[in-house]
Residue, then its C-alpha position, 0 to 999 in steps of 0.5 A: m841171811a840164810v847164805l850168811a848162816a851157811a857161811q858161818l857154819l862152814d867157817e866153824l867146820m872147815g875154818r875161815n881160810r877154807n877158800v884161800a889158795p895155797h899160794e895166797k897169803v892168809k889174812e890175819l885175824n883182827w877183832e876190830d874189823s867191822e864184819y864181827c859182831k860187837y855185842f857177841m865179843v862183849k858178852f852175847c848177841p841180843h839177836d840170839l835171845f828171843v828167837n821165834t818170840r814176839a820180841d824176835l830181833g831177827t838174824c844178826a847181820k854180823v859174824h859171830d867168831e869165837e877166835a875174835r871174841k878170844l882176841f877181844s877178851q885178851a885186849k886191853n880194857h881201854r880199847k874195849i870201852h867203846y864196844q862195851e858202852e855200845f853193848v850197854r846202850f843197846c841192851s838198855s834201850m831194850l830194857n826201857e821198852v820192857e819197862r814201858k810195857i810193864q807200866k802199861g800192864k800195871q795201869r791196865l790192871a789198875l783200870s780194870g780193878k776200878g768201878e767199885v759201887t757201894s751196895l745196899s744192905p737187904a734192910q735198906t733195900q726193903r725200906n726203899t721198896e716200901q718207900i717206893n710203894l708209898l710214893n706210888e700211892r701218893i702219886n696216884g692220889l694226887v693225880e686223881e685230885a688234880e683231875q677232879a680240880g681240873t673238872d671243877g675248873n680250878v686250873e691253878q690248884a690242878q697245876g700245883l698238884m701236878k708239880l708236887c706229883d712230878q717231885l714225888k716221881e723224881e724221888r721215886d725214880a731216885l730210890k729205884t735207881k739206888n736199888e738197881n745199882s745195888h743189885w748190879s754192884t752185888t752181881a759184879e762183886i760176885a763175878a769179880a770174886q769168881e774171876k781170876q786175878m792177874e799180875v804183871c811179871e816184873v822181868c818181861g812184862a807178861f800177864l800172870i795168874v795169881g795162884d796159878a799152877q806151879q807147872r805153868i809158873d815154871d814154864h814161864l820162868m824158863g821161857k825165852q823172853h823171861v830168861g832173855y830179859a833177866k840175862l840182859k839185866i845181869a849183863i848190863e850190870e856186869i858190863s857197866a861195872a867193868v866200864q866204870t873200872a876201866r875208866e877209873e884205871r885209865r884216869g889213875g894212869r893219866t894222873g900218875g904218869l904225867g911225864s910218861t910217853p904214850t904207848v902204841d895202844d894210846r896212840r892207836d886209840r887217839d888216832r881212832r877217835s880222831h878218825e871217828s871225829r873226822r868221819d863224823r864231821d865229813r858226814d855232817r858236811s855231806r849232809e849239809r851239802i845234800r840239804d843245800r842241794s835239795e833246798l836249791r833244787s826245791e827253789r829252782e822247782k818253785e821258780r820253774s813252777c812260778e814261770h810255768r804258772e805265769r806263762d799259762r796265765d799269759r797264754d790264757r790272757k792272750e786267748r781271752n783277748d783274741r776271743k774278745d777281738r774275734e767277737k768284736e770283729k764279728l759284731d762289727r761285721k754284723e753292724k756293717d752288713r746291717r748298714d749295707k742292708e739299710r743303705e740298699k733299702d734306702r736306695d731301692r726306696k728312692h729308686r721306687s719313688d723316683r720311678d713313681a714320680g716319673r710315671d706320674s709326670r708322664s701320665s699328667r703330660h699325656s692327659s694334658h696333651r689329650r685335652 
């Protein structure tokens, strides 16, 4: 932005052709080039109205050229309608934001002005205080009677007296609340009367103090935001009237000259509109292609993710099956070892029994021989 501002300043001082060599051809100035600011050629650039304020739009990215503006003003009205309509549309959007700000400010002041509470007169407050004192005496008497009835064993009578006592307490509390609300409402009214009243500016939406000093009012009226929004309103009215007049003239020329041939400007305007419509169609087609590609890419990614999930699921299933097979093999191996041990024990037991039987037979033969 700083480089662009410096280039514009150099163009103003040395001319736009300051960097052109002597043998080079000078480019002819054309106000329809995209580098020039449309708003500046129509009336003024809104970016220059609110510099260093809360509504600052920043630096304009286009070139503000007085010669281009001069050529624009000399052009025919039907060639300028597109620029003027765009100027009115942009400025109207800014004014719509200000109108919403004004409505919000009015609603805020209306809400702050609510909360009115009726205050009681001093005589009514005094009567309420006397009534509260009488109720206190009556409540104390009922409490004593209820205690006496409870001491005498009359439980039902004591309960009835306590219920009546509760009703009198509620009535006493209501009177106390009325007196307190009256006191606070009176204090609030005094504070509101002492507080400064505010109003909303119908042009820029700023809050103003009613009856403020004339110097502060003049400073506000000469401020950038107030002057800028007032300038926007006047410019919208002027440009809208000029656009309406140009449309009526163009409509009258079309109806009055049915057999006339179109001029060069008309053909250029028609070609420009056809070019813009073709460009819009191409842009829409490119957006549709991009959308289709993104949808196709998302579907492929979904399919790829589904394949990955299925592959992971199969791998997990295979790992579980392998784990089960290993556990089964381990159990089978343990069972085989147990059976082998049992077989070994049976073989040892049989061998031991056979040996004992042979020993018994030898001992019996030996004893018979001895006899």
